[in-house]
PAZAPA-4460 file (N, C-alpha, C; in steps of 0.05 Angstrom, whole numbers, plus 32768, in hexadecimal, padded with zeros to 4 digits):
% residues 262
    n_x    n_y    n_z   ca_x   ca_y   ca_z    c_x    c_y    c_z   seq   type   mol
   9045   8096   870E   9048   809B   872C   905F   80B3   8733     1      M     A
   9052   80C0   8743   9062   80D6   874A   907D   80CC   875A     2      E     A
   9098   80D3   8752   90B0   80C7   875C   90C0   80D6   8772     3      L     A
   90B5   80ED   8775   90C3   80FA   878C   90BD   80ED   87A9     4      S     A
   90D3   80E5   87B6   90D2   80D5   87CC   90CD   80BA   87C9     5      G     A
   90CA   80AE   87B3   90C8   808D   87B4   90E3   8081   87AD     6      K     A
   90E2   806D   87B5   90F9   8058   87B4   90FD   8049   87A0     7      R     A
   9111   804A   8790   9114   8040   8775   912D   802B   8776     8      V     A
   9129   8013   8773   913E   8000   876F   9148   7FF8   8755     9      L     A
   9165   7FFB   8751   916B   7FF7   8734   9182   7FDD   8736    10      I     A
   917F   7FCF   8727   9192   7FBB   8729   91A3   7FBD   870F    11      T     A
   91BE   7FB9   8712   91D4   7FBC   86FD   91D9   7FD9   86FD    12      G     A
   91D7   7FE5   8710   91DC   8001   8714   91F8   8012   8713    13      A     A
   9209   7FFE   870C   9226   8008   8715   9232   801B   86FB    14      S     A
   9228   8013   86E5   9232   8020   86CD   9219   8025   86B7    15      R     A
   921F   802E   869D   920B   802D   8687   91F0   8037   8690    16      G     A
   91E0   8024   8682   91C3   802E   8688   91B9   802F   869D    17      L     A
   91C9   801B   86AF   91BD   801C   86D4   91C6   8036   86DE    18      G     A
   91DB   803F   86D5   91E6   8055   86E7   91D9   8072   86DD    19      E     A
   91D0   8071   86C1   91C2   8087   86B3   91A1   8087   86BF    20      A     A
   919C   806F   86C7   917F   806B   86D3   917C   8076   86E9    21      L     A
   9191   806F   86FC   9196   807D   8715   9197   8097   871B    22      A     A
   91A7   80A3   8708   91AA   80BD   8706   918A   80CB   86FF    23      E     A
   917F   80BD   86EF   9163   80CD   86E3   914F   80C9   86F7    24      S     A
   914B   80B0   8704   913B   80B0   871B   9141   80C5   8731    25      F     A
   915B   80C2   873A   9163   80D9   874E   9157   80F1   8747    26      A     A
   915E   80F9   872F   9159   8116   8726   9139   811A   8725    27      A     A
   912A   8106   8727   910C   810F   872A   9103   810D   8747    28      A     A
   9117   8105   8759   910E   810A   8774   910D   80F1   8781    29      G     A
   9114   80D8   876F   9114   80BF   877F   9129   80B6   8793    30      A     A
   9127   80A6   87A8   913E   809F   87B5   914A   8082   87AB    31      K     A
   9160   8082   879B   9165   806C   878E   9175   8054   87A1    32      V     A
   916E   803D   8799   9181   802A   87AA   9185   8015   8794    33      V     A
   91A7   8018   8795   91B8   800E   877D   91BD   7FF1   8786    34      L     A
   91BA   7FE2   876E   91C8   7FC5   8771   91D7   7FBB   875D    35      V     A
   91EE   7FB0   8760   9202   7FA7   874A   921A   7F9A   875B    36      A     A
   9225   7F8A   874B   9240   7F7C   8754   9254   7F8A   875F    37      R     A
   925A   7FA5   874E   9270   7FB8   8758   926A   7FC7   876D    38      N     A
   9275   7FC0   8780   926C   7FCD   879E   927B   7FE9   879B    39      S     A
   9292   7FEE   8797   929C   8007   8795   9292   8019   8782    40      E     A
   9282   8013   8769   927B   8026   875A   925F   8031   8760    41      A     A
   9250   801B   876E   9231   8024   8774   9231   802F   878D    42      I     A
   9246   802A   87A0   9249   803C   87BA   9250   805B   87B1    43      H     A
   925D   805B   87A0   9267   8073   8796   9250   8084   8789    44      A     A
   9242   8076   8776   922A   8087   8765   9216   8088   8780    45      L     A
   9212   8076   8794   91FF   8074   87A6   9204   8098   87B8    46      A     A
   921B   8096   87BC   9223   80AD   87D3   921E   80C4   87BF    47      T     A
   9222   80C7   87AA   9222   80DE   8795   91FF   80E7   8793    48      R     A
   91F2   80CE   8794   91D2   80D8   878F   91C1   80D4   87A8    49      L     A
   91D0   80CF   87BB   91C3   80CE   87D7   91B4   80B8   87DB    50      G     A
   91BA   809F   87CA   91AB   8085   87CC   91B7   8076   87DE    51      G     A
   91B0   805C   87DC   91BC   8044   87E9   91C5   8031   87D6    52      A     A
   91DC   8020   87DB   91E8   800C   87CD   91E8   7FF3   87D9    53      A     A
   91E5   7FDB   87C6   91E3   7FBE   87D5   91FA   7FB1   87B6    54      Y     A
   920E   7FA8   87C5   921E   7F9B   87B4   9214   7F7B   87B2    55      A     A
   920C   7F78   879E   91FE   7F58   8793   9204   7F4D   8781    56      V     A
   920F   7F37   877B   920C   7F22   875F   91F4   7F1D   8761    57      D     A
   91E5   7F26   874A   91C6   7F1E   8747   91C8   7F02   8734    58      L     A
   91DB   7F00   872D   91DD   7EE4   871D   91E3   7ECC   8732    59      S     A
   91E1   7ED0   8747   91E7   7EBD   875F   91C8   7EBC   8770    60      D     A
   91BC   7EAB   8769   919E   7EA7   8772   91A1   7EAB   8791    61      Q     A
   91B3   7EA0   87A1   91B8   7E9F   87BD   91BA   7EBD   87C6    62      S     A
   91C0   7ECC   87BA   91C7   7EEA   87BF   91AA   7EF6   87B8    63      Q     A
   919B   7EEF   87A9   9180   7EF9   879F   916B   7EF0   87B2    64      V     A
   9170   7EDE   87C1   915D   7ECF   87D7   9153   7EEB   87EF    65      D     A
   9141   7EF3   87EF   9137   7F06   8804   9142   7F21   87FC    66      G     A
   9149   7F27   87E5   915D   7F48   87E3   9145   7F56   87E7    67      L     A
   912D   7F55   87DF   911B   7F6B   87E0   9119   7F70   87FC    68      I     A
   9112   7F5B   880A   910D   7F5E   8825   9121   7F69   8839    69      E     A
   9139   7F64   8832   9150   7F76   8840   9154   7F8F   8838    70      R     A
   914E   7F95   881C   9151   7FB4   8817   9138   7FC1   8823    71      I     A
   911F   7FBB   8821   910B   7FC3   8832   910B   7FCA   8850    72      E     A
   911B   7FB2   8860   911E   7FB5   887B   9134   7FCC   8880    73      A     A
   9142   7FCF   886B   9159   7FE5   8871   914F   8006   8872    74      D     A
   913D   8002   885B   9139   801E   8854   911B   802A   884C    75      G     A
   910A   8014   884F   90EE   8011   8842   90E6   8006   882B    76      G     A
   90CB   800E   8825   90BD   7FFE   880C   90CC   8005   87F0    77      P     A
   90CC   7FF4   87DF   90D3   7FF8   87C4   90BD   7FFF   87B6    78      V     A
   90C0   801A   87A7   90A7   8020   879A   90A9   8018   877D    79      D     A
   90BD   801B   8772   90C9   8014   875A   90DC   8000   8754    80      V     A
   90E1   7FEC   8748   90EF   7FD7   8741   90FC   7FD9   8723    81      L     A
   9113   7FE0   871C   9121   7FE4   8706   912B   7FC8   8703    82      V     A
   9127   7FB6   86F0   9139   7F9D   86EC   9145   7FA7   86D1    83      N     A
   915F   7FAC   86DA   9174   7FB8   86C1   918C   7FA6   86BC    84      N     A
   9194   7F93   86D7   91A9   7F86   86D5   91AA   7F6D   86C0    85      A     A
   91BE   7F6E   86AC   91C1   7F5A   869C   91DE   7F4F   8693    86      A     A
   91E5   7F3B   8684   91FA   7F33   867E   91FF   7F34   8661    87      V     A
   920F   7F38   864D   920C   7F34   8632   9218   7F1D   8629    88      E     A
   920C   7F09   8619   9222   7EF9   860B   9222   7EFF   85EB    89      T     A
   923B   7EF4   85E0   923D   7EFC   85C1   924C   7EE5   85B7    90      N     A
   9241   7ED0   85BC   9251   7EB2   85B7   923F   7EA3   85AD    91      R     A
   9242   7E93   8598   9231   7E7B   858E   9229   7E67   85A6    92      L     A
   9212   7E5E   85A8   920C   7E4E   85BB   921E   7E37   85BF    93      I     A
   922C   7E2D   85AA   923C   7E13   85AC   9259   7E1C   85B3    94      D     A
   925D   7E35   85B8   9276   7E40   85C4   9275   7E46   85DF    95      E     A
   925E   7E46   85E8   925E   7E51   8605   925C   7E3C   8618    96      M     A
   9269   7E40   862F   926B   7E32   864A   924B   7E30   8655    97      D     A
   9244   7E15   865E   922B   7E14   8668   9225   7E26   8684    98      E     A
   9238   7E2A   8692   923D   7E3C   86A5   9232   7E56   86A5    99      T     A
   9240   7E63   8688   923B   7E7E   867F   921A   7E83   8679   100      D     A
   9210   7E69   866B   91F9   7E64   8663   91E5   7E6C   867B   101      I     A
   91E7   7E5C   8687   91D8   7E5A   86A5   91DB   7E76   86B7   102      A     A
   91F0   7E85   86B8   91F8   7E9D   86BF   91E7   7EB4   86B5   103      S     A
   91E3   7EAB   869B   91D6   7EC1   8686   91B6   7EC6   868F   104      S     A
   91AF   7EA8   868D   918F   7EA5   8696   9186   7EAC   86B0   105      I     A
   919A   7EAB   86C2   9197   7EB2   86E2   9199   7ECC   86E3   106      S     A
   91AD   7EDD   86DE   91A8   7EFB   86DC   9192   7F0B   86CB   107      L     A
   9192   7EFE   86B1   917F   7F0E   86A3   9165   7F0C   86A5   108      N     A
   915F   7EF3   86A9   9140   7EE8   86A9   9136   7EE0   86CA   109      L     A
   9146   7ECD   86D5   913B   7EC9   86EB   9136   7ED9   8703   110      T     A
   914F   7EE9   8706   9152   7EFC   871B   913E   7F16   8719   111      T     A
   9138   7F1E   8703   911E   7F30   86FC   9106   7F23   8706   112      P     A
   9105   7F0D   8702   90E6   7EFD   8709   90E7   7EFD   8724   113      E     A
   90FB   7EF4   872E   90FB   7EEE   874F   90FC   7F0D   8760   114      R     A
   910A   7F20   8751   9104   7F38   8761   90E8   7F42   8760   115      L     A
   90DB   7F3D   8748   90BD   7F46   8745   90AB   7F3A   8759   116      A     A
   90B4   7F1C   875A   90A3   7F0F   876E   90A6   7F17   878B   117      R     A
   90BD   7F20   8792   90C5   7F29   87AE   90B7   7F44   87B2   118      Q     A
   90B8   7F53   879E   90AD   7F72   87A3   908E   7F79   87A0   119      V     A
   9083   7F65   8792   9065   7F68   878B   9058   7F66   87A4   120      L     A
   9055   7F54   87B6   9043   7F51   87CC   9044   7F70   87DF   121      P     A
   905A   7F7E   87E2   905D   7F98   87F0   904D   7FA7   87E0   122      G     A
   9055   7FAC   87C4   9044   7FBE   87B6   9026   7FBB   87B3   123      M     A
   901E   7F9F   87B8   8FFF   7F9C   87B0   8FF7   7FA7   87CB   124      L     A
   9004   7FA0   87DF   8FF9   7FA9   87FA   8FF6   7FC6   87FF   125      Q     A
   900A   7FD5   87F3   900D   7FF3   87F6   8FFC   7FFE   87E1   126      R     A
   8FF2   7FF4   87CD   8FE4   7FFE   87B9   8FF4   800C   87A3   127      G     A
   900E   8006   879F   901B   8019   8792   9033   800B   8787   128      R     A
   9042   800F   8770   905A   8003   876A   905D   8005   874E   129      G     A
   9074   8000   8744   907A   7FFC   8727   9093   7FEE   8722   130      H     A
   908F   7FDB   870D   90A5   7FC4   8704   90AE   7FD1   86ED   131      I     A
   90C9   7FD7   86E6   90D0   7FDA   86CE   90E7   7FC1   86C4   132      V     A
   90E3   7FB4   86AC   90F6   7FA0   86A3   9104   7FAB   868B   133      N     A
   911E   7FAA   868C   912F   7FB6   8678   9131   7FA1   8662   134      V     A
   9126   7F99   864F   912C   7F84   863B   913A   7F93   8628   135      S     A
   9136   7F86   8609   9149   7F8D   85F4   913E   7F85   85D9   136      S     A
   9141   7F99   85C3   9137   7F92   85AF   9141   7F78   85A0   137      M     A
   9157   7F68   85AC   9163   7F51   85A5   9151   7F37   85AE   138      T     A
   913E   7F44   85C0   9124   7F32   85CB   9110   7F2C   85B3   139      G     A
   9114   7F3F   85A3   90FF   7F39   858E   9105   7F34   8573   140      I     A
   911F   7F3B   856E   912F   7F36   8555   914A   7F2B   8557   141      A     A
   914F   7F13   8551   9168   7F0C   8557   917F   7F11   8544   142      N     A
   9192   7F10   8550   91B4   7F14   853F   91C3   7EFE   8548   143      I     A
   91D5   7EFA   8532   91E7   7EE5   853B   91FA   7EEC   8551   144      P     A
   91FF   7ED3   855F   9211   7ECD   8578   9201   7EDB   8592   145      S     A
   91EA   7EDF   8590   91D8   7EEB   85AD   91C1   7EDC   85B5   146      T     A
   91C8   7EC0   85A9   91AC   7EAA   85B2   91A2   7EAA   85CD   147      S     A
   91B9   7EA7   85DE   91B2   7EA6   85FB   91AB   7EC5   8608   148      V     A
   91BA   7ED8   8602   91B0   7EF4   860C   9196   7EF8   85F9   149      Y     A
   9192   7EF2   85E7   9174   7EF8   85D9   915C   7EEA   85E4   150      S     A
   9165   7ED0   85EF   914F   7EC2   85F6   9148   7ECC   8613   151      S     A
   915C   7ED5   8624   9152   7EDF   863F   9144   7EF5   863C   152      T     A
   914B   7F0A   862B   913F   7F22   8624   9123   7F1E   8619   153      K     A
   911D   7F0B   860B   9101   7F01   85FC   90F3   7EF8   8614   154      A     A
   90FE   7EE8   8627   90F2   7EE0   8644   90E6   7EF6   8653   155      G     A
   90FC   7F05   8652   90F3   7F1F   8666   90DD   7F30   865B   156      L     A
   90DC   7F35   863F   90C9   7F43   8635   90AB   7F35   8635   157      S     A
   90AA   7F18   8634   9095   7F0B   8637   908D   7F0B   864F   158      H     A
   90A2   7F08   8669   9098   7F0B   8683   9087   7F26   868A   159      F     A
   9091   7F38   867C   9084   7F57   8683   906E   7F56   8678   160      S     A
   9064   7F46   8663   9048   7F48   8657   9038   7F36   866D   161      G     A
   9046   7F21   8676   9035   7F13   868A   9032   7F22   86A6   162      G     A
   9044   7F2F   86AD   903E   7F40   86C0   9027   7F55   86BF   163      L     A
   9026   7F63   86A8   9010   7F73   86A2   8FF8   7F63   86A2   164      L     A
   8FEF   7F4C   869B   8FD7   7F3C   869E   8FD2   7F36   86B8   165      A     A
   8FEA   7F30   86C8   8FE1   7F29   86E5   8FDB   7F40   86F6   166      D     A
   8FE7   7F58   86EF   8FE3   7F70   86FC   8FC8   7F80   86F5   167      L     A
   8FBC   7F76   86E5   8FA9   7F85   86D8   8F91   7F8A   86EB   168      K     A
   8F8B   7FA4   86EB   8F75   7FAF   86FF   8F83   7FB7   871A   169      G     A
   8F9F   7FB5   871B   8FA7   7FBF   8734   8FB8   7FDB   8730   170      T     A
   8FC4   7FE2   8748   8FD3   7FFF   8747   8FEE   7FF8   8740   171      P     A
   8FFB   7FE3   8738   9013   7FD8   8735   9018   7FDF   8712   172      I     A
   902A   7FEF   870D   9031   7FF9   86EE   9048   7FE0   86E6   173      G     A
   904C   7FDE   86D3   9062   7FCC   86C2   906B   7FDC   86A8   174      V     A
   9084   7FE0   86A7   908C   7FE9   868C   90A4   7FDD   8685   175      T     A
   90A0   7FCD   8669   90B5   7FC4   8659   90C6   7FD4   8649   176      L     A
   90E2   7FD4   8648   90F6   7FE2   863D   9101   7FCE   862C   177      V     A
   90FB   7FD6   860E   910C   7FC6   85FB   911A   7FD8   85E9   178      E     A
   9135   7FE0   85EB   9144   7FF0   85E4   9152   7FE1   85CC   179      P     A
   9162   7FEE   85B4   916C   7FE8   85A4   918D   7FE7   85B1   180      G     A
   91A1   7FF1   859E   91BC   7FF8   85AB   91BE   8009   85BB   181      P     A
   91CF   800A   85D5   91CE   801E   85E1   91E9   8024   85E7   182      I     A
   91F3   803E   85EA   920E   8043   85E8   9220   803D   8603   183      D     A
   9222   8024   860A   922C   801B   8626   9243   8008   8623   184      T     A
   9253   8001   863A   9267   7FED   8637   925A   7FCF   862C   185      G     A
   923E   7FCC   8635   9235   7FAE   8630   9231   7FAD   8610   186      M     A
   922A   7FC8   8602   9229   7FC4   85E8   9241   7FBD   85DC   187      W     A
   9257   7FCB   85E2   9271   7FCB   85DC   927A   7FA8   85DC   188      D     A
   9273   7FA1   85EE   927B   7F7E   85F5   926E   7F71   85E0   189      N     A
   9254   7F77   85DC   9243   7F66   85CB   924F   7F68   85AB   190      I     A
   9252   7F82   85A3   925B   7F82   8588   927C   7F7D   8585   191      I     A
   9285   7F73   859D   92A1   7F67   8598   92A3   7F4B   8588   192      A     A
   928C   7F41   8582   9284   7F2B   8573   928A   7F31   8556   193      S     A
   9296   7F26   8546   9293   7F2C   8528   9279   7F24   851E   194      P     A
   926D   7F0A   8525   9250   7F0B   8519   9241   7F21   8523   195      A     A
   9245   7F2C   853A   922E   7F45   8542   923B   7F5A   8532   196      V     A
   924F   7F61   852E   9258   7F75   851F   9250   7F72   8505   197      Q     A
   924D   7F63   84F6   9245   7F60   84D6   9228   7F63   84DD   198      A     A
   921D   7F5A   84EA   91FC   7F5F   84F3   91F2   7F78   84F2   199      A     A
   9205   7F86   8506   9201   7FA5   850C   9205   7FB6   84F3   200      V     A
   921D   7FAF   84EA   9222   7FC3   84CF   9209   7FBD   84B6   201      K     A
   91FD   7FA5   84B3   91E8   7FA6   84A7   91D2   7FB1   84B0   202      R     A
   91C4   7FB3   84C8   91B8   7FBB   84CF   91B5   7FDF   84D2   203      M     A
   91D4   7FE9   84D4   91DB   8008   84D2   91D6   8010   84B6   204      T     A
   91DD   7FFD   84A3   91D7   8002   8488   91BD   8007   8481   205      T     A
   91AA   7FF8   8490   918E   7FFC   848B   9183   800F   849B   206      L     A
   9193   8018   84AF   918C   802E   84BC   9175   8023   84D5   207      K     A
   917B   8009   84DB   9166   7FFE   84EF   9173   8001   850C   208      L     A
   9186   8003   8510   9194   8000   8529   91A2   801B   8534   209      A     A
   9195   8036   8534   91AA   804C   8543   91A7   8046   855F   210      P     A
   91BB   8056   856B   91C1   8050   8582   91B4   8066   8596   211      H     A
   91B3   805E   85AE   91A3   8072   85C3   91B7   8074   85D9   212      I     A
   91B9   808E   85E5   91CC   8096   85FB   91BA   8089   8610   213      A     A
   91CB   8080   8628   91BE   8075   863E   91AC   808D   864F   214      P     A
   91B2   80A4   864E   91A8   80B8   865A   918D   80BD   864D   215      A     A
   918D   80BD   862F   9170   80C2   8626   915F   80AC   862E   216      T     A
   9168   808C   862B   9156   807D   8634   914E   807C   8650   217      L     A
   9161   8083   8662   9158   8083   8680   913E   809E   8685   218      A     A
   9144   80B3   8674   9130   80C4   8679   9115   80B6   866B   219      V     A
   9113   80AE   8655   9100   80A0   8650   90F3   808C   8664   220      A     A
   9101   807B   866F   90F7   8068   8684   90EC   8073   8698   221      V     A
   90F7   808D   86A6   90EB   809B   86BE   90D5   80A6   86AF   222      V     A
   90D3   80B0   869B   90B7   80BC   8690   90A4   80A6   8692   223      S     A
   90A7   808F   8686   9097   807B   8682   908A   8072   86A0   224      A     A
   90A0   806F   86B2   9094   806F   86CD   907F   8082   86DA   225      V     A
   9088   809A   86D8   9077   80AF   86DC   9057   80B0   86D1   226      Q     A
   9058   80A5   86BB   9041   80A7   86AC   9032   808D   86A6   227      A     A
   903F   8078   86B6   9036   805B   86B6   9036   8053   8697   228      N     A
   9046   8056   8685   9048   804B   8670   9051   8031   866E   229      R     A
   9042   801F   8657   904B   8004   865B   9068   7FFC   864C   230      K     A
   9073   800C   8638   9087   8007   862C   909E   8022   8625   231      Y     A
   90B1   8018   8620   90D0   802B   8619   90D6   801F   8604   232      V     A
   90D3   8024   85E9   90E2   801A   85D3   90F4   802C   85C1   233      R     A
   910B   8028   85BE   911C   8035   85AE   9129   8020   859D   234      F     A
   912C   8022   8586   9125   803C   8575   910B   803F   8567   235      P     A
   9101   8055   8563   90DF   8057   8558   90E1   804C   853C   236      K     A
   90F4   8048   8535   90F5   8041   8517   90F0   8023   8517   237      R     A
   90F3   8015   8530   90F1   7FF9   8532   90D8   7FF3   853B   238      G     A
   90C0   8004   853B   90A5   8005   8548   9098   7FE6   853C   239      M     A
   909D   7FE4   8520   9090   7FCE   8517   9098   7FB7   8524   240      L     A
   90AF   7FB3   852D   90B8   7F9A   8538   90AA   7F98   8555   241      L     A
   90AD   7FB0   8561   909F   7FA9   857B   907D   7FA6   8576   242      Y     A
   9072   7FB2   8564   9054   7FB1   8560   904F   7F94   8559   243      L     A
   905F   7F85   854B   905D   7F69   8540   9064   7F52   855B   244      L     A
   9070   7F5A   8569   9079   7F4D   8582   9063   7F4D   8594   245      E     A
   905D   7F6A   8598   9044   7F64   85AD   9026   7F61   85A3   246      N     A
   9023   7F5A   858D   9008   7F55   857F   8FFD   7F3E   858E   247      A     A
   900A   7F2A   858F   8FFD   7F0E   859D   8FF1   7F17   85BD   248      P     A
   8FFF   7F24   85C8   8FFB   7F32   85E5   8FE3   7F3F   85E2   249      R     A
   8FDE   7F56   85CE   8FCF   7F67   85CC   8FB1   7F5D   85C3   250      R     A
   8FB3   7F44   85B2   8F9F   7F36   85AD   8F90   7F21   85C1   251      M     A
   8FA4   7F18   85D4   8F96   7F08   85ED   8F8E   7F1E   85FD   252      M     A
   8F9C   7F35   8602   8F8B   7F4A   8611   8F74   7F4F   8609   253      A     A
   8F70   7F52   85F0   8F54   7F59   85E7   8F41   7F42   85EC   254      W     A
   8F49   7F2B   85EA   8F35   7F11   85EE   8F2F   7F10   8608   255      C     A
   8F3F   7F1D   861B   8F3D   7F17   8635   8F37   7F32   8646   256      L     A
   8F25   7F44   863C   8F1D   7F5B   863F   8F0B   7F57   8659   257      V     A
   8F11   7F60   8672   8EFE   7F5F   8689   8EFF   7F43   8697   258      G     A
   8F19   7F39   8691   8F29   7F1F   86A2   8F3D   7F2C   86AC   259      V     A
   8F3B   7F25   86C5   8F55   7F2D   86D6   8F5F   7F17   86E8   260      K     A
   8F75   7F1E   86F2   8F83   7F02   8700   8F7F   7F04   871A   261      A     A
   8F74   7F1C   8724   8F6D   7F1C   8742   8F54   7F29   8746   262      R     A
***
């Protein structure tokens, strides 16, 4: 997709990877629409990038209701939806409050599915569009104390595979992003857990978890949207994990050659 002049909605855009994504899409000529809870941060970033900002708590489903409709009514169609917002959890499941579990599932999985549902009718009618879902390597391979976070990311990855099947034969693209450790505040929060620290130390010893800078990943995501690539995966040395994860989906796709949902 040519991004110049296109409207790109990025959730979780106030910091970290979301901020880097906003900067990279804006650098490619896109008009960015930033969504996050931190009103001051996203309005400052939107002003700097010449975009629009919406302060929304995406874990509150009442605030997700009709969000795409409101954004499109203000400034025009959303051409690219980037589901980046997420909350990390780094506690054992029996130590978590049930409210925190529900909030994690709501933000990390329910909201991306609902926003995709809201944006797709317009994309299909216009005959153009792209959806990016930012998942995680933890959605493939579990580490201690991340069972809730990992399960939401595994769900988001599988949802992306389902979207690819649903949208087969249409002009709508889907990109699944599955990174390992990213140098952000979220990663700092995750490794605050002793169990996670031990797991990361082991992975580092085995050289399986090199960190990636948010700006580097953001550039790769923008390039994937431009080229309509289905996957962005880091680190490359973890490719065997990605291939094994995707094997059942590829096998089913081969079985269903010629079968379309529409």
